[in-house]
C-alpha positions in Angstrom: 113.0 106.3 70.8 112.6 104.5 67.5 113.0 101.2 69.2 110.4 102.1 71.8 107.9 103.0 69.0 108.4 99.8 67.0 105.8 97.7 68.9 103.3 100.6 68.5 104.0 100.9 64.8 103.7 97.1 64.3 100.4 97.2 66.3 99.0 100.0 64.1 99.8 98.0 61.0 98.2 94.9 62.5 95.2 96.9 63.6 94.7 98.3 60.1 94.7 94.7 58.8 92.1 93.8 61.3 89.9 96.8 60.3 90.3 95.9 56.7 89.2 92.4 57.4 86.1 93.5 59.2 85.3 95.9 56.3 85.7 93.0 53.8 83.5 90.5 55.5 80.9 93.1 56.7 79.1 96.0 55.1 81.8 98.7 55.3 79.3 101.5 54.5 76.9 100.4 57.2 79.7 99.9 59.7 80.9 103.5 59.1 77.3 104.8 59.4 77.0 103.1 62.8 80.3 104.6 64.0 79.2 108.0 62.8 75.8 107.8 64.4 76.8 107.2 68.0 76.7 110.2 70.3 80.2 111.2 71.6 78.8 111.1 75.2 78.7 107.3 75.1 82.3 107.2 73.9 83.4 109.7 76.6 81.7 107.5 79.3 83.5 104.4 78.0 86.9 106.3 78.0 86.2 107.4 81.6 85.5 103.8 82.7 88.7 102.6 80.9 90.7 105.2 82.9 89.0 103.9 86.1 90.2 100.4 85.1 93.8 101.6 84.8 93.6 103.3 88.2 92.3 100.2 89.9 95.1 98.1 88.2 97.6 100.7 89.4 96.3 100.2 92.9 97.1 96.5 92.5 100.6 97.4 91.1 101.3 99.5 94.2 99.9 96.9 96.5 102.3 94.2 95.1 105.3 96.5 95.3 104.5 97.3 99.0 104.0 93.6 99.7 107.6 93.0 98.6 108.9 95.9 100.7 109.1 98.5 98.0 107.7 102.0 98.7 108.1 103.9 95.5 107.0 107.6 95.5 103.5 107.8 94.2 104.2 110.0 91.3 107.1 107.9 90.0 105.2 104.7 90.5 102.2 106.1 88.6 104.5 107.3 85.7 106.1 103.9 85.4 102.7 102.1 85.6 101.1 104.2 82.9 104.3 104.1 80.7 103.9 100.3 80.8 100.5 100.6 79.1 102.4 101.5 75.9 103.2 97.8 75.7 99.6 96.7 75.7 100.0 95.5 72.2 102.6 93.0 73.0 101.7 89.2 73.2 100.1 88.6 76.6 101.1 92.2 77.5 104.4 90.7 78.6 106.1 93.8 77.1 104.9 95.5 80.3 108.1 94.0 81.8 109.5 97.3 80.6 108.2 98.6 83.9 110.7 96.5 85.7 113.6 98.1 83.7 112.2 101.6 84.2 111.7 101.2 87.9 115.2 99.8 88.4 116.6 102.8 86.6 114.5 105.4 88.4 114.4 103.9 91.9 117.0 101.1 92.0 114.3 98.4 92.6 115.8 95.1 91.5 114.2 93.4 88.5 114.0 90.3 90.6 111.2 92.1 92.5 109.4 94.1 89.8 109.4 91.3 87.1 107.3 89.0 89.5 105.0 92.0 90.2 104.3 92.4 86.4 103.7 88.6 86.1 101.5 88.7 89.1 99.5 91.5 87.6 99.0 89.5 84.4 98.1 86.3 86.3 95.5 87.9 88.5 94.0 89.7 85.5 93.5 86.5 83.7 92.3 84.7 86.8 89.6 87.3 87.4 88.4 87.1 83.8 88.3 83.3 84.1 86.0 83.6 87.1 83.9 86.2 85.3 83.2 83.9 82.3 82.8 80.6 84.0 79.1 81.0 84.7 78.3 82.1 81.1 80.3 79.2 79.6 78.5 76.8 81.8 75.0 78.2 80.8 75.6 78.7 77.1 78.0 75.8 76.5 80.2 78.1 74.4 83.8 78.9 75.1 84.8 75.8 76.9 88.1 75.4 75.1 89.0 79.0 75.8 88.1 78.6 79.5 90.1 75.4 79.7 93.2 77.0 78.1 93.0 80.0 80.3 92.6 78.0 83.5 95.4 75.7 82.5 97.7 78.7 81.9 96.9 80.1 85.4 97.3 76.6 87.0 100.7 76.0 85.3 102.1 79.4 86.6 100.8 78.8 90.1 102.1 75.2 90.3 105.3 76.1 88.6 106.1 78.7 91.2 104.8 76.9 94.3 106.0 73.4 93.4 109.5 73.2 95.1 110.9 70.4 92.8 110.2 72.5 89.8 111.8 75.7 91.1 114.8 73.7 92.3 115.1 72.1 88.9 115.1 75.4 87.1 117.7 76.9 89.5 119.9 73.8 89.1 119.8 74.0 85.3 120.5 77.8 85.5 123.5 77.4 87.8 125.1 75.0 85.4 124.3 76.7 82.1 127.1 78.9 80.6 125.9 82.5 80.2 123.1 82.0 82.6 125.0 81.1 85.8 125.1 84.7 87.0 121.3 84.8 86.8 120.7 81.9 89.1 120.8 84.1 92.2 118.3 86.7 91.0 116.2 84.0 89.5 115.9 82.3 92.9 115.0 85.6 94.4 112.3 86.2 91.7 110.8 82.7 92.4 110.7 83.6 96.1 109.0 87.0 95.4 106.5 85.4 93.1 105.6 82.8 95.7 104.9 85.6 98.2 102.5 87.2 95.7 100.8 83.9 95.2 99.9 83.5 98.9 96.2 83.1 99.5 95.6 86.6 100.9 97.4 88.6 98.3 96.0 86.5 95.5 92.4 86.9 96.6 92.7 90.6 97.1 94.6 91.2 93.8 92.1 89.1 91.9 89.2 91.0 93.4 90.8 94.3 92.4 91.3 92.9 88.9 87.7 91.7 88.7 86.5 95.2 89.7 88.8 96.8 87.1 87.7 94.6 84.2 84.1 94.9 85.2 84.3 98.6 84.5 85.4 97.9 80.9 82.6 95.4 80.5 80.2 98.2 81.5 81.9 100.5 79.0 81.1 97.9 76.3 77.5 97.7 77.5 77.2 101.5 77.2 78.6 101.5 73.7 76.0 98.8 72.7 73.3 101.0 74.1 74.7 104.0 72.3 74.5 102.1 69.0 70.8 101.4 69.6 71.0 97.9 71.3 69.0 99.3 74.2 67.8 95.9 75.4 71.3 94.4 75.8 71.5 92.8 79.2 74.6 93.9 81.2 75.4 90.3 82.2 75.5 89.2 78.5 77.6 92.2 77.5 80.0 91.4 80.4 80.3 87.8 79.2 81.0 88.9 75.6 83.7 91.3 76.5 85.3 89.1 79.2 85.3 86.0 77.0 86.7 88.0 74.0 89.5 89.4 76.3 90.4 85.9 77.5 90.4 84.6 73.9 92.8 87.3 73.0 95.0 86.5 76.0 95.3 82.8 75.4 96.0 83.4 71.6 99.2 85.3 72.6 98.7 87.5 69.6 99.7 91.2 70.0 97.0 92.9 72.0 94.8 89.8 71.4 94.1 91.3 68.0 91.8 89.3 65.7 91.1 86.7 68.4 89.4 89.2 70.7 87.5 91.1 68.0 86.4 87.9 66.2 85.2 86.3 69.3 83.2 89.3 70.4 81.5 89.7 67.0 80.7 86.0 66.8 79.2 86.0 70.3 77.1 89.1 69.6 75.7 87.9 66.3 75.7 84.1 66.3 75.7 82.8 69.9 73.5 85.5 71.6 71.8 87.0 68.5 71.9 90.4 70.2 72.4 92.5 67.1 73.3 92.7 63.4 76.8 92.2 62.0 77.5 95.9 61.2 76.4 97.0 64.8 78.5 94.2 66.3 81.6 95.2 64.4 81.0 98.9 65.2 80.6 98.1 68.9 83.7 95.9 69.0 85.8 98.5 67.1 84.7 101.3 69.4 85.3 99.4 72.7 88.7 98.3 71.5 89.5 102.0 70.6 88.4 103.1 74.0 90.3 100.4 75.9 93.2 98.7 74.1 94.2 101.5 71.7 93.5 104.3 74.2 95.7 102.5 76.7 98.5 102.1 74.2 98.6 105.7 73.1 98.2 107.0 76.7 101.1 104.8 77.7 103.3 105.9 74.8 102.5 109.6 75.7 103.6 109.1 79.3 106.6 107.0 78.3 107.9 109.6 75.8 106.5 112.7 77.4 107.3 112.3 81.1 110.9 113.5 81.7 111.7 110.6 84.2 110.4 107.7 82.1 111.8 109.2 78.8 115.3 109.6 80.3 115.1 106.1 81.9 114.1 104.6 78.5 117.1 106.2 76.9 119.5 104.9 79.6 117.9 101.4 79.3 118.3 101.3 75.5 121.9 102.5 75.8 122.7 99.9 78.4 121.2 97.2 76.1 123.3 98.4 73.1 
């Protein structure tokens, strides 16, 4: 259990540093006053939209599993999905590969199937956000480097999986590398499963689901801005700020996108769009991250350690690793 909580503890420390940084560069007293002044109803609405985001992403998780021939009982699949949210603070959320280990223990689903599913989730999440920010980047001329990096990351994954010489080269090296030879077979299966997820139909459908899910969190950010008194904030601009900040955090590969996401959002709100003052921008950013990233992390940790199935599976996984 201590091992499972280490990423969460590290994230809490990192988050405290981020909060201290915002307080140092901004007016800590004014930021606190803004946080205290918002009506709890706005925060509750944002939390509700965040939960809706998770439910849509769980729909995508189940869709990918069914696409690869795995029909996991709904309750077990939901428990594993929500337990994976505990790894939201890991770089690029790649810690959610924990879901592959949990599902193998609970249902015997090979990691060669579930690991591509997790990577497919992350890829379609990033791809949907890239689509959402492209128009804003083109109009404002801000965020081009972030858009380029994110697009390049998506392109490299797709080409790496679908370009046969690349996959053959990886498998050839794996088959001839001591200590890795036994993984050549499962690795080849994983490439095949990932290629199935990257077919046009599944990719389009999964990306649309992702876009709908992340749009809900953009609306949550817009509501928080209104709750803080920015009543004339356009929904499209709030969507651009939140989506671009999320992409900036993803390409930074920092845990949970911390610093990169918050810094980008505050800068966009105050300098690029001039929507509000620094204290309000910081308060809005902190609140939406509390209602999305931090809420997801603690919700996932609660399911991981509180659900009998996932807790027992985690213990067995850790014992097997030791």
